[in-house]
DRENDRENKE-608476 format. One record per residue (C-alpha): residue in one letter; x, y, z. Coordinates in nm, 3 decimals, padded with zeros to 5 digits, m for minus. Layout:
% DRENDRENKE-608476
<'A',<X,Y,Z>> ...
% end
This chain:
% DRENDRENKE-608476
<'M',<05.050,m00.515,m00.018>> <'L',<05.071,m00.874,00.108>> <'R',<05.246,m00.761,00.429>> <'L',<04.977,m00.498,00.492>> <'S',<04.696,m00.745,00.433>> <'I',<04.856,m00.996,00.670>> <'F',<04.887,m00.722,00.931>> <'L',<04.527,m00.620,00.890>> <'L',<04.412,m00.980,00.928>> <'G',<04.596,m00.989,01.258>> <'L',<04.445,m00.655,01.348>> <'L',<04.098,m00.794,01.279>> <'A',<04.159,m01.064,01.536>> <'T',<04.288,m00.804,01.780>> <'T',<03.972,m00.599,01.757>> <'V',<03.777,m00.874,01.930>> <'T',<03.922,m00.736,02.253>> <'Y',<03.717,m00.424,02.187>> <'A',<03.396,m00.600,02.079>> <'K',<03.086,m00.399,02.155>> <'D',<02.739,m00.501,02.264>> <'P',<02.513,m00.621,01.978>> <'S',<02.217,m00.523,02.200>> <'M',<02.340,m00.163,02.211>> <'M',<02.084,m00.025,01.968>> <'R',<01.799,m00.211,02.128>> <'N',<01.893,m00.081,02.473>> <'F',<01.925,00.271,02.336>> <'L',<01.583,00.250,02.174>> <'L',<01.421,00.103,02.484>> <'N',<01.545,00.405,02.677>> <'E',<01.381,00.630,02.416>> <'L',<01.068,00.419,02.451>> <'T',<01.056,00.491,02.824>> <'T',<01.075,00.863,02.756>> <'A',<00.791,00.835,02.503>> <'Q',<00.579,00.636,02.748>> <'Q',<00.617,00.906,03.011>> <'A',<00.497,01.165,02.762>> <'W',<00.195,00.945,02.674>> <'Q',<00.107,00.912,03.042>> <'E',<00.127,01.287,03.097>> <'R',<m00.109,01.344,02.804>> <'Y',<m00.347,01.073,02.921>> <'D',<m00.365,01.229,03.268>> <'T',<m00.518,01.542,03.116>> <'L',<m00.829,01.352,02.999>> <'T',<m01.046,01.459,03.290>> <'S',<m01.345,01.601,03.103>> <'I',<m01.566,01.500,02.812>> <'E',<m01.437,01.801,02.616>> <'A',<m01.075,01.698,02.671>> <'I',<m01.152,01.339,02.572>> <'E',<m01.329,01.440,02.252>> <'A',<m01.040,01.665,02.152>> <'Y',<m00.799,01.379,02.224>> <'Q',<m01.007,01.138,02.017>> <'Q',<m00.993,01.369,01.718>> <'E',<m00.618,01.424,01.754>> <'Q',<m00.559,01.050,01.763>> <'K',<m00.780,00.981,01.462>> <'D',<m00.616,01.258,01.260>> <'F',<m00.270,01.119,01.335>> <'F',<m00.381,00.764,01.264>> <'L',<m00.524,00.855,00.924>> <'K',<m00.215,01.057,00.836>> <'R',<00.011,00.764,00.912>> <'L',<m00.199,00.523,00.709>> <'G',<m00.114,00.738,00.409>> <'Q',<m00.323,00.849,00.118>> <'L',<m00.646,00.650,00.094>> <'W',<m00.879,00.613,m00.202>> <'D',<m01.221,00.719,m00.333>> <'R',<m01.520,00.573,m00.150>> <'N',<m01.741,00.664,m00.443>> <'S',<m01.581,00.406,m00.669>> <'P',<m01.819,00.121,m00.760>> <'L',<m01.795,m00.192,m00.546>> <'N',<m01.915,m00.417,m00.830>> <'A',<m02.005,m00.668,m00.560>> <'R',<m02.149,m01.002,m00.653>> <'V',<m02.240,m01.328,m00.482>> <'T',<m02.061,m01.612,m00.658>> <'N',<m02.193,m01.913,m00.467>> <'S',<m02.449,m02.004,m00.202>> <'L',<m02.478,m02.312,00.015>> <'V',<m02.666,m02.430,00.323>> <'R',<m02.497,m02.620,00.600>> <'G',<m02.657,m02.803,00.892>> <'T',<m03.020,m02.900,00.944>> <'P',<m03.285,m02.630,00.882>> <'G',<m03.472,m02.534,01.196>> <'I',<m03.205,m02.689,01.419>> <'N',<m02.847,m02.590,01.341>> <'A',<m02.854,m02.454,00.988>> <'Y',<m02.691,m02.146,00.844>> <'R',<m02.638,m02.024,00.491>> <'V',<m02.306,m01.918,00.335>> <'E',<m02.263,m01.686,00.039>> <'T',<m01.925,m01.626,m00.121>> <'V',<m01.876,m01.263,m00.221>> <'I',<m01.626,m01.068,m00.427>> <'F',<m01.607,m00.690,m00.459>> <'E',<m01.362,m00.416,m00.555>> <'S',<m01.254,m00.193,m00.268>> <'I',<m01.056,00.007,m00.527>> <'P',<m01.118,m00.032,m00.900>> <'N',<m00.969,m00.370,m01.005>> <'F',<m00.846,m00.439,m00.648>> <'Y',<m01.049,m00.744,m00.553>> <'V',<m01.159,m00.846,m00.204>> <'T',<m01.295,m01.196,m00.139>> <'G',<m01.525,m01.281,00.150>> <'A',<m01.787,m01.517,00.284>> <'M',<m02.121,m01.409,00.430>> <'F',<m02.260,m01.639,00.700>> <'L',<m02.634,m01.588,00.745>> <'P',<m02.869,m01.721,01.015>> <'D',<m03.145,m01.969,00.935>> <'E',<m03.449,m01.760,00.840>> <'T',<m03.682,m02.012,01.004>> <'R',<m03.527,m01.923,01.340>> <'F',<m03.409,m01.562,01.296>> <'Q',<m03.571,m01.298,01.081>> <'P',<m03.369,m01.049,00.875>> <'P',<m03.243,m00.783,00.872>> <'Y',<m02.967,m00.918,01.096>> <'P',<m02.718,m00.754,01.326>> <'T',<m02.394,m00.816,01.137>> <'V',<m02.034,m00.865,01.242>> <'L',<m01.723,m00.807,01.033>> <'V',<m01.509,m01.110,01.120>> <'L',<m01.140,m01.035,01.066>> <'C',<m00.877,m01.300,01.007>> <'G',<m00.550,m01.352,01.184>> <'H',<m00.236,m01.456,00.998>> <'T',<m00.360,m01.782,00.848>> <'Q',<m00.256,m01.869,00.496>> <'N',<m00.605,m01.995,00.412>> <'G',<m00.767,m01.669,00.527>> <'K',<m01.144,m01.686,00.571>> <'A',<m01.151,m02.066,00.556>> <'G',<m00.954,m02.070,00.880>> <'Y',<m01.211,m01.853,01.061>> <'Q',<m01.536,m02.003,00.932>> <'G',<m01.606,m02.175,01.264>> <'Q',<m01.628,m01.842,01.445>> <'A',<m01.858,m01.701,01.176>> <'A',<m02.080,m02.011,01.184>> <'F',<m02.103,m01.982,01.563>> <'M',<m02.234,m01.629,01.523>> <'A',<m02.481,m01.727,01.250>> <'L',<m02.621,m02.007,01.464>> <'H',<m02.713,m01.747,01.725>> <'G',<m02.874,m01.493,01.494>> <'L',<m02.579,m01.274,01.396>> <'A',<m02.476,m01.246,01.032>> <'A',<m02.100,m01.260,00.989>> <'F',<m01.893,m01.138,00.696>> <'I',<m01.536,m01.274,00.680>> <'L',<m01.277,m01.107,00.458>> <'D',<m00.956,m01.248,00.317>> <'P',<m00.685,m00.999,00.415>> <'I',<m00.417,m00.908,00.164>> <'D',<m00.179,m01.197,00.095>> <'Q',<m00.409,m01.450,00.259>> <'G',<m00.668,m01.690,00.123>> <'E',<m00.755,m01.591,m00.232>> <'R',<m00.571,m01.260,m00.216>> <'G',<m00.209,m01.344,m00.289>> <'Q',<m00.036,m01.019,m00.387>> <'Q',<00.276,m01.144,m00.561>> <'R',<00.334,m01.229,m00.924>> <'S',<00.605,m01.432,m01.089>> <'A',<00.828,m01.271,m01.349>> <'D',<00.584,m01.375,m01.623>> <'G',<00.300,m01.193,m01.450>> <'T',<00.111,m01.497,m01.319>> <'P',<00.011,m01.508,m00.950>> <'R',<00.254,m01.673,m00.714>> <'A',<m00.034,m01.837,m00.532>> <'Q',<00.170,m02.112,m00.376>> <'E',<00.383,m01.857,m00.195>> <'S',<00.132,m01.581,m00.141>> <'G',<m00.181,m01.737,m00.011>> <'T',<m00.189,m02.112,00.027>> <'T',<00.136,m02.273,00.132>> <'G',<00.491,m02.177,00.217>> <'R',<00.576,m01.834,00.349>> <'S',<00.411,m01.675,00.649>> <'P',<00.145,m01.411,00.572>> <'A',<00.308,m01.189,00.833>> <'A',<00.637,m01.204,00.645>> <'M',<00.450,m01.122,00.324>> <'H',<00.287,m00.823,00.494>> <'N',<00.632,m00.704,00.595>> <'E',<00.741,m00.716,00.232>> <'I',<00.442,m00.502,00.138>> <'G',<00.522,m00.267,00.427>> <'R',<00.884,m00.228,00.330>> <'V',<00.809,m00.063,m00.004>> <'S',<00.483,00.099,00.111>> <'S',<00.678,00.303,00.364>> <'L',<00.878,00.476,00.093>> <'V',<00.560,00.623,m00.054>> <'G',<00.439,00.725,00.292>> <'R',<00.188,00.444,00.328>> <'S',<00.128,00.170,00.584>> <'P',<00.015,m00.176,00.466>> <'A',<m00.263,m00.123,00.721>> <'A',<m00.405,00.132,00.475>> <'F',<m00.507,m00.151,00.242>> <'M',<m00.668,m00.342,00.528>> <'V',<m00.853,m00.043,00.669>> <'W',<m00.978,00.046,00.324>> <'D',<m01.099,m00.308,00.256>> <'M',<m01.288,m00.304,00.586>> <'K',<m01.447,00.034,00.517>> <'R',<m01.564,m00.081,00.174>> <'A',<m01.689,m00.407,00.326>> <'L',<m01.907,m00.197,00.556>> <'D',<m02.024,m00.003,00.250>> <'Y',<m02.120,m00.335,00.093>> <'L',<m02.307,m00.451,00.404>> <'E',<m02.508,m00.129,00.397>> <'T',<m02.640,m00.228,00.053>> <'R',<m02.778,m00.563,00.165>> <'P',<m03.146,m00.574,00.265>> <'D',<m03.079,m00.868,00.502>> <'V',<m02.832,m00.658,00.707>> <'D',<m02.934,m00.410,00.975>> <'A',<m02.684,m00.135,00.893>> <'T',<m02.754,00.037,01.227>> <'R',<m02.620,m00.267,01.413>> <'L',<m02.273,m00.344,01.281>> <'G',<m01.987,m00.493,01.480>> <'A',<m01.630,m00.615,01.436>> <'A',<m01.445,m00.909,01.587>> <'G',<m01.110,m01.072,01.525>> <'T',<m00.810,m01.233,01.685>> <'S',<m00.433,m01.187,01.648>> <'G',<m00.387,m01.007,01.316>> <'G',<m00.766,m00.993,01.306>> <'G',<m00.752,m00.830,01.649>> <'T',<m00.526,m00.567,01.496>> <'Q',<m00.773,m00.506,01.216>> <'T',<m01.060,m00.492,01.466>> <'A',<m00.874,m00.236,01.675>> <'Y',<m00.815,m00.021,01.369>> <'I',<m01.164,m00.026,01.222>> <'M',<m01.336,00.017,01.558>> <'A',<m01.126,00.328,01.618>> <'L',<m01.167,00.481,01.273>> <'D',<m01.521,00.397,01.160>> <'D',<m01.820,00.510,01.366>> <'R',<m02.038,00.250,01.196>> <'I',<m01.881,m00.015,01.421>> <'R',<m02.127,m00.007,01.708>> <'V',<m01.977,m00.302,01.903>> <'A',<m01.625,m00.447,01.890>> <'T',<m01.427,m00.734,02.039>> <'A',<m01.050,m00.744,01.980>> <'S',<m00.885,m01.071,02.080>> <'C',<m00.523,m01.174,02.140>> <'Y',<m00.369,m00.847,02.028>> <'I',<m00.438,m00.558,02.267>> <'C',<m00.153,m00.497,02.511>> <'S',<00.092,m00.204,02.497>> <'L',<00.364,m00.101,02.256>> <'Y',<00.531,00.071,02.550>> <'G',<00.524,m00.246,02.761>> <'L',<00.649,m00.601,02.798>> <'L',<00.613,m00.680,02.429>> <'M',<00.923,m00.469,02.362>> <'T',<01.140,m00.585,02.651>> <'N',<01.342,m00.889,02.753>> <'V',<01.085,m00.986,03.015>> <'P',<01.021,m01.359,02.960>> <'V',<00.689,m01.470,02.821>> <'P',<00.610,m01.827,02.712>> <'P',<00.867,m01.975,02.471>> <'P',<00.950,m01.904,02.197>> <'W',<00.803,m01.556,02.236>> <'R',<01.055,m01.378,02.459>> <'G',<00.987,m01.010,02.429>> <'A',<00.849,m01.076,02.083>> <'G',<00.866,m00.708,01.993>> <'P',<00.720,m00.544,01.684>> <'Q',<00.607,m00.818,01.451>> <'C',<00.406,m00.726,01.145>> <'A',<00.426,m00.412,00.935>> <'E',<00.054,m00.339,00.955>> <'Q',<00.079,m00.334,01.336>> <'I',<00.342,m00.060,01.327>> <'L',<00.274,00.301,01.231>> <'F',<00.561,00.537,01.174>> <'G',<00.615,00.760,01.477>> <'Q',<00.308,00.637,01.663>> <'L',<00.484,00.600,01.998>> <'A',<00.661,00.934,01.968>> <'F',<00.320,01.088,01.901>> <'G',<00.152,00.886,02.174>> <'L',<m00.077,00.627,02.013>> <'D',<m00.087,00.305,02.212>> <'H',<m00.321,00.005,02.213>> <'A',<m00.549,00.154,02.478>> <'D',<m00.609,00.446,02.244>> <'F',<m00.788,00.226,01.992>> <'A',<m01.064,00.184,02.250>> <'I',<m01.038,00.541,02.381>> <'M',<m01.090,00.675,02.027>> <'R',<m01.432,00.506,02.013>> <'A',<m01.543,00.570,02.372>> <'P',<m01.805,00.507,02.491>> <'K',<m01.918,00.249,02.229>> <'P',<m01.921,m00.111,02.365>> <'T',<m01.575,m00.264,02.346>> <'L',<m01.434,m00.593,02.475>> <'F',<m01.070,m00.699,02.502>> <'A',<m01.030,m01.079,02.491>> <'V',<m00.702,m01.207,02.636>> <'G',<m00.510,m01.535,02.663>> <'T',<m00.320,m01.568,02.989>> <'H',<m00.012,m01.713,02.820>> <'D',<m00.026,m01.513,02.499>> <'Y',<00.290,m01.350,02.366>> <'F',<00.084,m01.032,02.354>> <'P',<00.124,m00.998,02.730>> <'A',<m00.193,m01.033,02.934>> <'A',<m00.054,m00.804,03.205>> <'D',<m00.034,m00.516,02.959>> <'A',<m00.379,m00.597,02.821>> <'W',<m00.513,m00.530,03.169>> <'V',<m00.326,m00.200,03.185>> <'A',<m00.477,m00.102,02.848>> <'Y',<m00.820,m00.208,02.973>> <'R',<m00.789,00.000,03.287>> <'N',<m00.676,00.307,03.094>> <'A',<m00.966,00.271,02.850>> <'K',<m01.219,00.189,03.123>> <'R',<m01.138,00.507,03.313>> <'V',<m01.218,00.710,03.002>> <'F',<m01.543,00.520,02.940>> <'S',<m01.639,00.584,03.304>> <'R',<m01.610,00.957,03.249>> <'F',<m01.904,00.916,03.011>> <'N',<m02.084,00.726,03.292>> <'L',<m02.072,00.418,03.067>> <'G',<m01.795,00.217,03.225>> <'D',<m01.993,m00.104,03.180>> <'Q',<m01.950,m00.072,02.805>> <'M',<m01.575,m00.137,02.835>> <'S',<m01.480,m00.486,02.949>> <'I',<m01.213,m00.757,02.938>> <'A',<m01.226,m01.137,02.929>> <'E',<m00.922,m01.351,03.012>> <'Y',<m00.893,m01.728,02.994>> <'D',<m00.606,m01.971,03.043>> <'G',<m00.438,m02.051,02.718>> <'G',<m00.200,m01.905,02.468>> <'H',<m00.233,m01.719,02.145>> <'G',<m00.549,m01.785,01.944>> <'W',<m00.925,m01.753,01.943>> <'S',<m01.002,m02.032,02.190>> <'A',<m01.358,m02.156,02.244>> <'N',<m01.375,m01.965,02.573>> <'L',<m01.267,m01.639,02.412>> <'Q',<m01.507,m01.691,02.122>> <'E',<m01.793,m01.746,02.364>> <'S',<m01.712,m01.424,02.551>> <'C',<m01.696,m01.234,02.223>> <'V',<m02.026,m01.369,02.090>> <'R',<m02.203,m01.302,02.420>> <'W',<m02.075,m00.945,02.410>> <'L',<m02.189,m00.898,02.052>> <'L',<m02.533,m01.042,02.127>> <'R',<m02.575,m00.820,02.430>> <'F',<m02.500,m00.493,02.254>> <'L',<m02.595,m00.569,01.892>> <'A',<m02.903,m00.788,01.941>> <'D',<m03.017,m00.683,02.291>> <'R',<m02.991,m01.047,02.402>> <'D',<m02.800,m01.135,02.717>> <'E',<m02.747,m01.509,02.666>> <'M',<m02.499,m01.768,02.794>> <'V',<m02.423,m01.914,02.451>> <'M',<m02.174,m02.198,02.407>> <'R',<m01.969,m02.278,02.098>> <'P',<m02.085,m02.605,01.939>> <'T',<m01.829,m02.882,01.936>> <'N',<m01.968,m03.066,01.631>> <'M',<m01.919,m02.809,01.356>> <'P',<m01.707,m02.966,01.081>> <'P',<m01.558,m02.694,00.863>> <'A',<m01.660,m02.658,00.504>> <'P',<m01.390,m02.757,00.257>> <'A',<m01.189,m02.448,00.168>> <'G',<m01.296,m02.480,m00.193>> <'E',<m01.659,m02.423,m00.099>> <'L',<m01.567,m02.077,00.028>> <'T',<m01.381,m01.974,m00.287>> <'A',<m01.526,m01.655,m00.433>> <'S',<m01.293,m01.580,m00.724>> <'P',<m01.314,m01.772,m01.054>> <'R',<m00.979,m01.955,m01.024>> <'G',<m00.908,m01.932,m00.652>> <'Q',<m00.674,m01.632,m00.668>> <'V',<m00.786,m01.277,m00.743>> <'L',<m00.478,m01.197,m00.949>> <'F',<m00.598,m01.442,m01.213>> <'I',<m00.883,m01.200,m01.289>> <'D',<m00.816,m00.997,m01.604>> <'G',<m00.703,m00.646,m01.509>> <'A',<m00.665,m00.726,m01.138>> <'I',<m00.412,m00.515,m00.950>> <'S',<m00.218,m00.581,m00.629>> <'T',<m00.091,m00.377,m00.337>> <'F',<00.241,m00.353,m00.520>> <'D',<00.064,m00.213,m00.827>> <'L',<m00.114,00.046,m00.612>> <'N',<00.219,00.147,m00.462>> <'R',<00.364,00.176,m00.812>> <'Q',<00.079,00.406,m00.908>> <'R',<00.156,00.626,m00.609>> <'N',<00.528,00.604,m00.683>> <'R',<00.479,00.748,m01.032>> <'E',<00.248,01.021,m00.904>> <'L',<00.515,01.123,m00.655>> <'L',<00.784,01.123,m00.924>> <'A',<00.578,01.371,m01.127>> <'R',<00.526,01.579,m00.814>> <'R',<00.899,01.583,m00.732>> <'T',<00.989,01.673,m01.088>> <'A',<00.749,01.969,m01.084>> <'K',<00.878,02.092,m00.748>> <'A',<01.245,02.060,m00.845>> <'A',<01.222,02.343,m01.099>> <'N',<01.150,02.600,m00.828>> <'R',<01.340,02.458,m00.530>> <'T',<01.692,02.547,m00.419>> <'D',<01.938,02.300,m00.272>> <'D',<01.901,02.466,00.068>> <'Q',<01.526,02.417,00.056>> <'L',<01.575,02.056,m00.040>> <'R',<01.824,02.011,00.245>> <'A',<01.568,02.139,00.494>> <'T',<01.315,01.888,00.365>> <'I',<01.564,01.600,00.379>> <'R',<01.654,01.690,00.737>> <'E',<01.291,01.678,00.839>> <'L',<01.209,01.347,00.669>> <'A',<01.528,01.161,00.763>> <'G',<01.552,01.317,01.109>> <'V',<01.895,01.480,01.081>> <'R',<01.985,01.792,01.276>> <'R',<02.214,02.066,01.154>> <'I',<02.577,01.996,01.234>> <'A',<02.582,02.273,01.496>> <'D',<02.297,02.099,01.681>> <'I',<02.444,01.749,01.679>> <'P',<02.620,01.683,02.013>> <'Q',<02.995,01.632,02.004>> <'V',<03.119,01.274,02.010>> <'R',<03.371,01.171,02.272>> <'A',<03.666,00.976,02.131>> <'V',<03.878,00.736,02.336>> <'N',<04.211,00.602,02.211>> <'H',<04.271,00.245,02.324>> <'G',<04.633,00.268,02.216>> <'D',<04.857,00.188,01.922>> <'R',<04.858,m00.171,01.807>> <'S',<05.150,m00.175,01.564>> <'R',<05.309,m00.004,01.271>> <'F',<05.298,m00.124,00.917>> <'D',<05.499,m00.076,00.603>> <'G',<05.257,m00.073,00.312>> <'V',<05.364,m00.064,m00.047>> <'N',<05.430,00.303,m00.123>> <'A',<05.258,00.397,00.204>> <'G',<05.548,00.474,00.429>> <'N',<05.520,00.423,00.800>> <'S',<05.180,00.480,00.960>> <'N',<05.054,00.464,01.315>> <'V',<04.763,00.228,01.372>> <'S',<04.540,00.287,01.672>> <'M',<04.214,00.151,01.809>> <'W',<03.942,00.400,01.899>> <'T',<03.585,00.422,02.018>> <'Y',<03.357,00.713,01.942>> <'Y',<03.083,00.770,02.199>> <'A',<02.757,00.942,02.106>> <'E',<02.415,00.993,02.268>> <'D',<02.564,01.058,02.615>> <'G',<02.777,00.748,02.589>> <'R',<02.490,00.513,02.506>> <'I',<02.613,00.464,02.148>> <'E',<02.964,00.323,02.101>> <'M',<03.122,00.313,01.757>> <'P',<03.449,00.118,01.735>> <'A',<03.704,00.248,01.487>> <'I',<04.058,00.200,01.358>> <'R',<04.274,00.494,01.256>> <'F',<04.564,00.478,01.013>> <'T',<04.774,00.792,01.049>> <'P',<05.080,00.867,00.833>> <'S',<05.391,00.945,01.037>> <'G',<05.440,01.262,00.836>> <'S',<05.188,01.517,00.719>> <'A',<04.866,01.362,00.591>> <'A',<04.727,01.440,00.248>> <'G',<04.373,01.471,00.376>> <'T',<04.134,01.249,00.570>> <'V',<03.917,00.965,00.446>> <'I',<03.644,00.796,00.644>> <'Y',<03.592,00.443,00.520>> <'L',<03.254,00.274,00.574>> <'N',<03.152,m00.079,00.494>> <'S',<02.801,m00.215,00.538>> <'N',<02.945,m00.542,00.667>> <'G',<03.184,m00.389,00.916>> <'K',<03.491,m00.174,00.927>> <'T',<03.749,m00.446,00.846>> <'T',<03.553,m00.632,00.578>> <'N',<03.745,m00.514,00.270>> <'L',<04.109,m00.520,00.376>> <'E',<04.237,m00.457,00.025>> <'R',<04.035,m00.137,m00.006>> <'I',<04.157,m00.008,00.330>> <'A',<04.517,m00.080,00.228>> <'E',<04.466,00.106,m00.098>> <'L',<04.342,00.414,00.088>> <'A',<04.626,00.397,00.340>> <'R',<04.886,00.390,00.061>> <'E',<04.764,00.731,m00.053>> <'N',<04.934,00.885,00.251>> <'R',<04.600,01.001,00.390>> <'R',<04.466,00.956,00.736>> <'V',<04.210,00.675,00.714>> <'I',<03.940,00.618,00.973>> <'T',<03.740,00.299,00.932>> <'V',<03.444,00.290,01.168>> <'D',<03.133,00.093,01.253>> <'L',<02.843,00.334,01.273>> <'R',<02.567,00.235,01.515>> <'G',<02.418,m00.105,01.441>> <'L',<02.694,m00.207,01.200>> <'G',<02.990,m00.441,01.234>> <'Q',<03.061,m00.507,01.600>> <'T',<02.735,m00.344,01.707>> <'Q',<02.519,m00.523,01.450>> <'G',<02.191,m00.635,01.605>> <'T',<02.164,m01.011,01.628>> <'R',<01.825,m01.061,01.792>> <'L',<01.605,m01.187,01.509>> <'N',<01.236,m01.117,01.503>> <'H',<01.044,m01.428,01.397>> <'Y',<00.911,m01.252,01.086>> <'A',<01.230,m01.056,01.017>> <'H',<01.412,m01.011,00.692>> <'S',<01.739,m00.921,00.863>> <'G',<01.904,m00.901,01.202>> <'D',<01.810,m00.534,01.216>> <'A',<01.436,m00.584,01.168>> <'H',<01.337,m00.578,01.535>> <'D',<01.542,m00.269,01.614>> <'F',<01.439,m00.100,01.291>> <'Y',<01.071,m00.139,01.375>> <'L',<01.120,m00.011,01.727>> <'A',<01.299,00.295,01.588>> <'Y',<01.022,00.328,01.327>> <'L',<00.757,00.336,01.601>> <'L',<00.956,00.613,01.765>> <'G',<00.970,00.814,01.442>> <'M',<01.344,00.758,01.400>> <'S',<01.518,00.638,01.083>> <'Y',<01.839,00.439,01.086>> <'V',<01.951,00.646,00.789>> <'G',<01.908,00.963,00.992>> <'M',<02.073,00.834,01.308>> <'R',<02.373,00.699,01.120>> <'T',<02.402,01.019,00.919>> <'E',<02.433,01.214,01.244>> <'D',<02.696,00.966,01.365>> <'L',<02.899,01.015,01.049>> <'L',<02.872,01.393,01.063>> <'A',<02.977,01.403,01.427>> <'I',<03.282,01.183,01.359>> <'A',<03.374,01.387,01.052>> <'R',<03.357,01.707,01.257>> <'H',<03.575,01.547,01.525>> <'T',<03.861,01.512,01.273>> <'G',<03.901,01.889,01.277>> <'G',<03.889,01.942,00.902>> <'T',<03.713,01.843,00.586>> <'V',<03.686,01.477,00.491>> <'E',<03.605,01.252,00.201>> <'I',<03.394,00.940,00.241>> <'V',<03.451,00.605,00.077>> <'A',<03.151,00.376,00.117>> <'S',<03.125,00.006,00.031>> <'G',<02.771,m00.128,00.040>> <'E',<02.432,00.030,m00.020>> <'T',<02.350,00.081,00.348>> <'V',<02.653,00.297,00.427>> <'G',<02.652,00.452,00.080>> <'L',<02.307,00.593,00.146>> <'V',<02.426,00.735,00.478>> <'A',<02.734,00.889,00.315>> <'L',<02.523,01.061,00.049>> <'H',<02.289,01.205,00.311>> <'A',<02.577,01.337,00.519>> <'A',<02.755,01.496,00.223>> <'A',<02.436,01.644,00.077>> <'L',<02.342,01.802,00.408>> <'E',<02.687,01.932,00.510>> <'P',<02.887,02.000,00.191>> <'E',<03.134,02.227,00.371>> <'L',<03.238,01.940,00.597>> <'I',<03.228,01.647,00.353>> <'T',<03.389,01.733,00.024>> <'G',<03.306,01.419,m00.173>> <'V',<03.178,01.062,m00.164>> <'T',<03.315,00.763,m00.350>> <'L',<03.065,00.481,m00.377>> <'D',<03.225,00.141,m00.427>> <'T',<02.876,m00.008,m00.465>> <'P',<02.591,00.133,m00.675>> <'I',<02.281,00.233,m00.478>> <'T',<01.935,00.139,m00.598>> <'S',<01.700,00.433,m00.608>> <'W',<01.397,00.422,m00.382>> <'F',<01.182,00.470,m00.692>> <'D',<01.326,00.149,m00.839>> <'A',<01.275,m00.034,m00.509>> <'V',<00.903,00.044,m00.518>> <'E',<00.883,m00.050,m00.886>> <'A',<01.046,m00.385,m00.806>> <'G',<00.764,m00.454,m00.561>> <'S',<00.785,m00.802,m00.409>> <'R',<01.124,m00.853,m00.575>> <'S',<01.276,m00.555,m00.400>> <'T',<01.575,m00.636,m00.180>> <'I',<01.597,m00.301,m00.003>> <'P',<01.689,m00.354,00.364>> <'F',<01.461,m00.213,00.631>> <'V',<01.741,00.012,00.757>> <'N',<01.769,00.186,00.418>> <'I',<01.414,00.320,00.440>> <'V',<01.316,00.678,00.514>> <'H',<00.941,00.686,00.563>> <'G',<00.768,00.897,00.299>> <'A',<01.096,01.004,00.139>> <'L',<00.956,00.977,m00.213>> <'Y',<00.720,01.265,m00.146>> <'E',<01.027,01.492,m00.165>> <'Y',<01.351,01.325,m00.276>> <'D',<01.524,01.013,m00.399>> <'V',<01.878,00.875,m00.411>> <'P',<01.961,01.047,m00.746>> <'D',<01.873,01.383,m00.588>> <'L',<02.135,01.318,m00.320>> <'R',<02.391,01.206,m00.577>> <'Q',<02.346,01.528,m00.776>> <'M',<02.423,01.734,m00.466>> <'V',<02.744,01.545,m00.379>> <'P',<03.077,01.566,m00.564>> <'D',<03.237,01.240,m00.675>> <'P',<03.617,01.271,m00.626>> <'R',<03.675,01.037,m00.920>> <'Q',<03.515,01.277,m01.168>> 
% end
């Protein structure tokens, strides 16, 4: 055993000669992105009539809503209340009034906001009103009060919301059930990273974290419609960065938004954001960033940033752009041109515009001024050259607090996004249980194929295998003499390379084992030696994105080295589980007979179970060296879930879970 282990350690060093490209998956996905972009362009080119545009708008909205996931009941009571009121500035000169507001967008799901109202001695209600949407600041609405005050000083009411996991709306609890406010909403971890944690488990129940944001915004509009000092026929939306994302979403989905300005977000998910084209440091090809900005399959379907404006055409819409933003200005202009052409077909091209100023990412004074001028023009019928005041000290954050103790989860009975996902999780468990009684394994296999994106074995292209030659022979304890050779399996027309090592007994082999390890094919040398001693042919291989082809380009809000590539695949409607399952099936078929799988690590164990469940005649059993957490348990764990991005199949829990796979797959040890 010692001799074999020493040999394998030497072999591990030898494999460096055959190291593969850690950018392989990213390059593969970028090629798929190009194909998807071409399809989007072909569809866009058909929008030559009002009838075609209106049909397109409805298609896009239907897809968008489907990908948000199941929403809630708009008839539930808002239970809105004003918790504080204060006046800032000098009445008659530069005064405005602020009211802190709390309401329930879903029963016991609390939303905190601040209503900025013009001075009634200068502007008479009811007011045109703007939903002001926050970017990824930990202090939420307190960080955007200057923009709201600017609007109020010029006669526009402004309602700022705390997004989930920002300001007063921390979504995480400690083990004892108390809010983890210091991590969730005030100091410490980035809100974008927190949104990704929400997105990770939301995906399993077929929901985007954007669903919570869109719903909060819709209910905020419902609330504004109840206020006598708001002109509900003149509602707008404005935001920057993450607030630009929210603006883009609500302006596309809610016809009540008459005027919109999205700042420092609009560009293209087909464009420079996804590539290696340099943009200002440290944002080089920043790529997909936050879970709410990424809808499953949206680029395969054909939903790009320009479409958020096209969906609302021809209502007044402004893109505000920073020249040196990491959301590339060049692509913002492309999006603007694509949207403008559609607006022009309504003979209202002047209602689509763009404003660009020097500067980077953020709602600069220049961009704010362009946004407020746009809102005044189309909401208040006032075409004015307003300037942002320079002497507007912000109110202390505490003055804008709407909840009793500064965090909504302190309220008795309050629920979080994780609780809402748990509710859905349990509903889906009951649904799966009811369906299981009348569903055959073949029917379940068809459903798994569709959700995970796995073709039948006959439809998966053959892999090409290249032998790089024998490296040595080894004498293992009770293993006899075996040939050791280095191989590469090529899939996807050679774009995917999977390095492998084969251990082949010199005599007849007692079957074939494919060994997989989540950390790479030579991670557990003792386990490989054990399998080799059984006189079986052993193939240890790195499936795409594992081991030598592990992605190393970290996204700045990532939870793993795979996060960037995972999100790009997610946008394209592709799951890593599905792609790797096809890799495993193709390699198993290449052996020329049936195989068993030994999997060490949850990531490869999940792939092995999918492959064996879908093709039982090819894979006769799976040995899991590591237990696999069920997806149900991952959702129940909420913020404490450790499930990797790459182990997610979007919406899987509508139809199946890990135990369903396990029941379909023989365990050779039993």
